[in-house]
C-alpha positions as CSV (number, residue, x, y, z in Angstrom):
1,M,-4.0,-22.1,31.7
2,S,-5.9,-19.8,29.0
3,N,-3.5,-17.5,27.1
4,D,-6.1,-14.6,26.4
5,F,-5.5,-11.6,27.3
6,K,-7.2,-8.0,26.6
7,I,-7.5,-6.8,23.4
8,V,-9.3,-3.4,21.8
9,A,-10.3,-2.6,18.4
10,K,-10.8,1.4,17.7
11,T,-14.3,2.1,15.7
12,F,-16.1,4.9,14.2
13,F,-18.7,6.5,16.3
14,G,-22.4,4.9,16.4
15,F,-20.6,1.5,15.3
16,E,-19.5,0.5,18.5
17,P,-23.1,-1.8,18.7
18,L,-21.9,-3.1,15.3
19,L,-18.2,-4.0,16.0
20,A,-19.1,-6.0,19.7
21,D,-22.3,-7.9,17.9
22,E,-18.9,-8.8,15.2
23,L,-16.9,-10.1,17.9
24,L,-19.2,-11.7,19.4
25,K,-20.1,-14.0,16.6
26,L,-16.0,-14.1,16.1
27,G,-15.9,-15.6,19.7
28,A,-14.7,-12.7,21.8
29,K,-15.0,-13.0,25.1
30,K,-15.7,-10.4,27.6
31,I,-16.8,-7.7,25.6
32,E,-16.9,-4.3,26.2
33,I,-18.4,-1.5,24.9
34,G,-16.7,2.1,25.0
35,V,-16.8,5.2,23.2
36,R,-15.3,4.8,19.6
37,N,-13.4,1.2,20.8
38,V,-14.7,-2.1,22.3
39,S,-12.9,-4.6,24.5
40,F,-13.0,-8.0,24.9
41,F,-10.5,-10.9,25.4
42,G,-8.5,-13.7,23.1
43,D,-5.5,-15.2,22.7
44,I,-3.0,-14.8,20.0
45,G,-4.9,-17.0,17.6
46,F,-7.9,-14.8,17.4
47,L,-6.4,-11.4,17.4
48,Y,-5.2,-12.8,14.0
49,K,-8.5,-13.7,13.3
50,A,-10.1,-10.4,14.5
51,N,-7.4,-8.4,12.1
52,L,-8.4,-10.7,9.0
53,S,-12.1,-10.5,9.1
54,L,-13.5,-7.5,11.4
55,R,-15.7,-5.1,9.0
56,T,-16.2,-2.6,11.6
57,A,-12.8,-1.8,13.0
58,I,-10.2,0.6,12.0
59,R,-7.3,-0.6,14.3
60,I,-6.8,-3.5,17.1
61,L,-4.0,-2.6,20.2
62,K,-2.6,-4.9,22.4
63,P,-2.6,-3.6,25.7
64,I,0.6,-4.8,27.6
65,K,1.4,-2.3,30.7
66,T,-0.7,0.8,32.4
67,F,1.0,2.9,35.4
68,Q,-0.6,5.8,37.2
69,I,1.4,9.0,36.5
70,N,1.2,12.4,38.0
71,D,3.8,14.7,36.5
72,E,6.1,14.8,33.2
73,K,8.8,12.7,35.8
74,D,6.5,9.9,36.4
75,L,5.9,9.6,32.9
76,Y,9.2,9.3,32.0
77,S,10.6,7.1,34.8
78,S,7.5,4.5,34.1
79,V,8.1,4.6,30.2
80,F,12.3,4.1,31.2
81,N,11.9,1.2,34.0
82,F,9.4,-0.8,31.6
83,N,10.4,-3.9,30.3
84,W,10.9,-3.0,26.4
85,E,13.5,-5.5,25.4
86,D,10.2,-8.0,25.8
87,Y,9.0,-5.8,22.6
88,L,11.2,-4.2,20.6
89,S,14.6,-4.8,19.5
90,I,17.5,-2.7,18.5
91,D,17.0,-3.9,14.7
92,N,13.5,-2.5,14.9
93,S,11.9,0.7,14.3
94,F,9.3,2.1,15.7
95,S,6.5,4.8,16.3
96,I,4.8,6.5,18.9
97,E,1.0,7.6,18.9
98,S,-0.2,9.4,21.7
99,V,-3.9,9.8,22.7
100,L,-4.8,12.3,25.6
101,N,-8.2,12.8,28.0
102,T,-6.0,14.4,30.5
103,D,-5.4,17.3,32.1
104,F,-1.8,16.8,33.3
105,F,-0.5,17.6,29.7
106,S,-2.0,19.2,26.7
107,H,0.1,18.3,23.9
108,S,0.0,14.4,22.3
109,L,3.4,15.6,20.4
110,F,5.4,16.2,23.8
111,V,4.1,13.1,25.5
112,S,5.1,11.3,22.2
113,Q,8.7,12.6,22.9
114,R,9.0,11.6,26.4
115,V,7.9,8.2,25.9
116,K,10.5,8.2,23.1
117,D,13.0,9.2,25.7
118,G,12.5,6.7,27.8
119,I,12.9,4.1,25.5
120,V,15.7,5.1,23.6
121,D,17.4,6.0,27.1
122,R,16.7,2.6,28.1
123,F,18.1,0.8,25.6
124,R,21.3,3.1,25.6
125,K,21.6,2.1,29.1
126,L,21.6,-1.7,28.5
127,F,22.9,-2.5,25.1
128,G,25.1,1.0,24.3
129,K,22.9,1.5,21.5
130,R,19.0,2.6,20.8
131,P,16.4,1.4,17.9
132,D,15.3,4.3,15.5
133,V,12.3,6.3,15.2
134,D,10.3,5.3,11.9
135,L,6.8,7.7,11.5
136,E,6.3,6.6,7.9
137,D,6.8,2.3,8.2
138,P,7.5,1.3,11.8
139,D,8.2,-2.6,12.4
140,I,6.6,-1.6,16.1
141,K,3.8,0.9,16.6
142,I,3.3,2.2,19.9
143,N,-0.1,3.3,21.3
144,I,-0.2,5.4,24.3
145,H,-3.4,6.4,26.0
146,L,-3.9,8.8,29.2
147,S,-6.7,9.1,30.5
148,Q,-6.2,11.5,33.5
149,N,-3.6,9.7,35.7
150,N,-4.0,6.3,33.5
151,L,-1.3,5.9,30.9
152,T,-2.1,2.6,29.5
153,I,0.9,1.1,26.7
154,S,-0.2,-0.4,23.8
155,L,1.2,-2.5,20.7
156,D,-0.5,-1.5,17.6
157,A,-1.5,-5.1,16.0
158,S,-3.1,-3.3,12.6
159,G,-0.6,-0.8,11.4
160,K,-2.3,0.7,8.6
161,P,-5.9,1.4,9.1
162,L,-7.9,-1.7,8.7
163,N,-10.0,0.5,6.2
164,Q,-6.9,0.2,3.8
165,R,-8.3,-3.5,3.1
166,G,-5.9,-4.0,0.0
167,Y,-8.6,-4.4,-3.0
168,R,-8.8,-0.1,-4.1
169,S,-6.5,0.7,-6.3
170,Q,-8.4,3.1,-8.2
171,T,-10.7,6.0,-6.5
172,N,-12.1,8.8,-7.5
173,I,-12.7,12.2,-6.2
174,A,-14.8,11.3,-3.1
175,P,-14.2,7.8,-2.0
176,I,-16.1,6.8,1.2
177,N,-13.7,5.0,3.9
178,E,-14.5,1.0,3.6
179,V,-14.9,0.5,7.2
180,L,-17.7,3.3,7.1
181,A,-19.2,1.6,3.6
182,A,-19.0,-1.5,5.6
183,G,-21.0,-0.5,8.8
184,I,-23.9,1.0,6.6
185,V,-24.2,-1.8,4.8
186,I,-25.1,-3.6,8.4
187,L,-26.8,-0.6,9.3
188,S,-29.1,-1.1,6.8
189,N,-30.6,-3.9,7.8
190,W,-30.0,-5.7,4.1
191,D,-30.7,-9.0,4.4
192,C,-28.8,-10.8,1.6
193,E,-32.0,-12.0,0.2
194,S,-32.5,-8.9,-2.3
195,D,-30.6,-7.3,-5.3
196,L,-28.3,-4.9,-3.8
197,L,-28.1,-1.3,-6.2
198,D,-25.6,1.7,-5.6
199,P,-26.8,4.2,-8.0
200,M,-23.7,6.6,-7.7
201,C,-21.2,3.7,-7.2
202,G,-17.8,5.6,-7.9
203,S,-14.9,3.4,-7.0
204,G,-16.9,0.6,-5.9
205,T,-16.6,0.7,-2.3
206,F,-20.4,0.0,-1.2
207,L,-20.6,-2.8,-3.8
208,I,-17.3,-4.4,-2.6
209,E,-18.2,-4.3,1.3
210,A,-21.8,-5.6,0.5
211,A,-20.3,-8.7,-1.3
212,M,-17.9,-9.4,1.4
213,Y,-20.6,-9.1,3.5
214,A,-23.5,-10.9,2.1
215,T,-20.2,-14.1,1.5
216,N,-19.1,-13.6,4.5
217,Y,-15.3,-13.1,3.2
218,P,-12.7,-11.9,5.2
219,A,-12.7,-7.6,5.2
220,N,-9.0,-7.9,5.5
221,I,-7.8,-10.7,4.1
222,K,-5.9,-8.9,0.5
223,R,-3.8,-6.6,3.0
224,N,0.0,-7.2,2.6
225,S,0.8,-7.3,5.9
226,F,-0.3,-6.3,9.7
227,L,2.6,-5.0,12.3
228,F,1.7,-8.3,14.8
229,Q,3.8,-9.9,11.8
230,N,7.1,-8.2,13.6
231,W,6.2,-9.4,17.3
232,N,8.4,-11.3,18.9
233,D,5.6,-14.0,19.4
234,W,4.6,-14.1,15.5
235,D,3.5,-17.4,14.2
236,S,3.7,-17.8,10.8
237,D,1.8,-21.3,10.5
238,L,-1.1,-20.5,12.9
239,F,-1.6,-17.8,11.2
240,E,-2.2,-19.4,7.9
241,M,-4.0,-21.8,10.0
242,I,-6.3,-18.9,10.6
243,K,-6.7,-17.5,7.0
244,T,-7.5,-21.0,5.9
245,S,-10.0,-21.2,8.7
246,V,-12.1,-17.8,7.9
247,L,-11.7,-18.3,4.2
248,N,-13.3,-21.8,4.5
249,K,-16.5,-20.0,6.0
250,V,-17.3,-18.1,2.9
251,K,-20.7,-19.0,1.7
252,P,-22.4,-18.4,-1.8
253,F,-24.8,-15.4,-2.8
254,D,-27.3,-15.9,-5.0
255,H,-29.0,-12.7,-5.7
256,K,-27.1,-9.8,-7.6
257,I,-25.2,-6.3,-6.3
258,I,-25.1,-3.9,-9.1
259,G,-23.3,-0.6,-9.4
260,Y,-24.3,2.5,-12.0
261,D,-22.1,5.9,-12.2
262,K,-22.1,8.0,-15.1
263,A,-18.6,8.6,-15.2
264,P,-17.1,6.6,-17.8
265,S,-14.1,6.7,-15.6
266,A,-15.7,6.0,-12.6
267,I,-16.4,2.9,-13.9
268,L,-13.6,1.8,-15.4
269,K,-11.8,2.5,-11.9
270,C,-14.6,0.6,-10.3
271,K,-14.2,-2.5,-12.6
272,Q,-10.4,-2.6,-11.6
273,N,-11.3,-2.5,-7.6
274,I,-13.9,-5.0,-7.9
275,I,-11.6,-7.4,-10.0
276,N,-8.6,-6.7,-7.2
277,A,-10.9,-7.9,-4.8
278,G,-12.2,-10.9,-6.5
279,F,-15.8,-10.2,-7.0
280,E,-15.9,-10.1,-10.4
281,D,-18.8,-13.1,-10.4
282,V,-20.9,-11.2,-8.1
283,I,-20.9,-7.2,-8.9
284,E,-22.2,-6.2,-12.5
285,V,-21.6,-2.4,-13.3
286,C,-22.5,-0.1,-16.2
287,E,-22.3,3.4,-17.1
288,N,-26.1,4.9,-16.5
289,D,-27.1,8.1,-15.0
290,F,-29.1,7.7,-11.8
291,F,-32.1,10.1,-13.2
292,N,-32.6,8.1,-16.4
293,T,-33.0,4.9,-14.6
294,K,-35.8,2.8,-13.3
295,K,-36.3,-1.0,-11.4
296,T,-35.5,-3.5,-14.1
297,N,-38.0,-6.0,-12.1
298,D,-40.9,-6.7,-9.8
299,Q,-38.9,-8.0,-7.0
300,F,-38.3,-5.9,-3.8
301,L,-34.8,-3.8,-4.3
302,H,-32.5,-2.3,-2.0
303,L,-30.7,0.6,-2.4
304,L,-27.4,2.0,-1.1
305,F,-25.4,5.2,-1.8
306,N,-22.9,8.1,-1.3
307,P,-24.5,11.4,-3.1
308,P,-22.5,14.0,-3.6
309,Y,-22.4,16.4,-0.6
310,G,-21.3,19.6,-2.5
311,E,-17.8,19.3,0.0
312,R,-15.7,17.8,-2.8
313,L,-17.7,17.5,-5.8
314,K,-19.7,20.7,-6.5
315,I,-23.7,20.3,-7.6
316,D,-26.6,22.3,-6.6
317,I,-27.9,20.9,-3.9
318,E,-32.1,22.0,-4.3
319,S,-31.9,20.5,-7.4
320,F,-30.0,17.3,-7.4
321,Y,-31.4,16.0,-4.1
322,K,-35.0,16.8,-5.5
323,Q,-34.1,14.7,-8.6
324,I,-33.5,11.4,-6.1
325,G,-36.3,12.0,-4.4
326,D,-38.0,12.0,-7.6
327,T,-36.7,9.0,-9.4
328,L,-36.7,7.1,-6.2
329,K,-40.4,7.8,-6.0
330,S,-41.3,7.7,-9.8
331,N,-38.7,4.9,-10.9
332,Y,-38.3,2.6,-7.8
333,T,-41.4,1.6,-5.7
334,N,-40.8,-1.5,-3.9
335,S,-38.1,-0.7,-2.7
336,N,-35.4,0.9,0.2
337,A,-33.0,3.3,-0.5
338,W,-30.6,4.6,2.5
339,F,-28.1,7.4,1.7
340,I,-25.7,8.8,3.6
341,T,-25.1,13.2,3.4
342,S,-23.1,15.4,5.7
343,S,-25.6,18.3,3.9
344,L,-28.6,18.0,6.3
345,E,-29.9,20.9,4.2
346,A,-30.3,18.2,1.0
347,L,-32.4,16.2,3.0
348,K,-34.9,19.0,3.2
349,Y,-34.8,18.5,-0.3
350,V,-35.4,15.0,-0.9
351,G,-39.4,15.6,-0.9
352,L,-40.0,12.0,0.6
353,R,-40.2,11.5,4.4
354,P,-37.4,9.3,5.6
355,S,-38.4,6.2,8.3
356,R,-34.9,6.6,10.1
357,K,-31.9,8.9,9.9
358,I,-29.0,7.5,12.0
359,K,-26.2,9.9,13.2
360,L,-22.8,9.2,11.7
361,F,-19.1,10.8,10.8
362,N,-17.7,10.8,7.4
363,G,-14.6,12.0,8.4
364,K,-15.0,14.8,10.8
365,L,-18.2,16.0,8.6
366,E,-21.4,15.1,10.9
367,S,-24.0,13.1,8.7
368,R,-26.9,11.3,8.7
369,L,-27.6,8.0,7.0
370,A,-31.3,8.3,6.0
371,K,-33.7,5.8,5.0
372,Y,-36.8,5.6,2.4
373,E,-39.1,3.0,2.1
374,I,-40.6,3.5,-1.4
375,Y,-43.4,2.2,-2.0
376,S,-46.6,2.5,-4.6
377,G,-49.9,4.1,-3.4
378,S,-50.3,6.0,0.1
379,K,-48.7,5.2,3.1
380,K,-51.8,3.7,5.0
381,T,-52.2,1.2,2.0
382,H,-49.0,0.0,2.2
383,K,-49.2,-0.3,6.2
384,Q,-52.6,-2.7,5.0
385,S,-51.0,-4.6,3.1
386,K,-48.2,-6.0,5.5
387,Q,-50.7,-6.8,7.7
């Protein structure tokens, strides 16, 4: 008899197909793409493996019950009558996160409060005591999803978002989210058969995510904890076996991953994060102003970066992005350059026509991931040379 159950992985807008592809390669069953999520089936070992390995998942949920509800009374009674003692003990702390897409309730905090009331009232009735709520560091995190009158209760398997990989102890003013960076590495179609350069590397997130991708290194192996370690069915021996299994799939990488930044403080932070991640033998970083650099050989180069948008780091958008375009065109022929920006105006000043533009969100900022193919001579000549 199969021990598989439904699991839901949350992700960013636009990353759903990337996450589905990751899950397929990992061995998930019955994969279905949703909006900012992908559902699939697997057993408890696969849930451990998904948390350890997935690059483009933000968190992983295990749905445990669905109800049909029509009003506040239904909400409370459904929660009160559910067997919470199978998942939660008096000694556990817990928290509740509610996500609403319904006409029945307008405030997620109200729904969370009523769910909390139902849980603690049940424990008081059964045991005369109740578990405590801990919003900061709970033992068990309960996710409530209400879509019209369909209520789904899930256990949060991850806890802290999965972008918190465990390697980034040092950051700069505007660090990119690790899951966003990992997804961009994949979206850029880097085949890991060329050198990769981040010419504005900051604290090194693109570099480290690229190194993990190129070596098939599990994204979240450095994390100290996951909330599934507090569940009743926690199997530490199985978890250690899964960790060993995913680490055995790490492979060598025969090219260079290089980072530049003009700020000495950024380079220091970047180097520390690279050491934390264990990639000091794969990634090279040095203090360099991209606008004063050029390619060091004739080999094809893959560039990937997150330039300032003018949101948190103040710059002259027009001159800065013109310099990006001029530097690429003059000094980086035989390259593909990808960068993300939330300043749609900025792309007008690059002076090069992007061959692709992909809509993404960096936090709440609508952004574009733009690709520039840099080659010598005219586009027509370049096309003919490829035929």
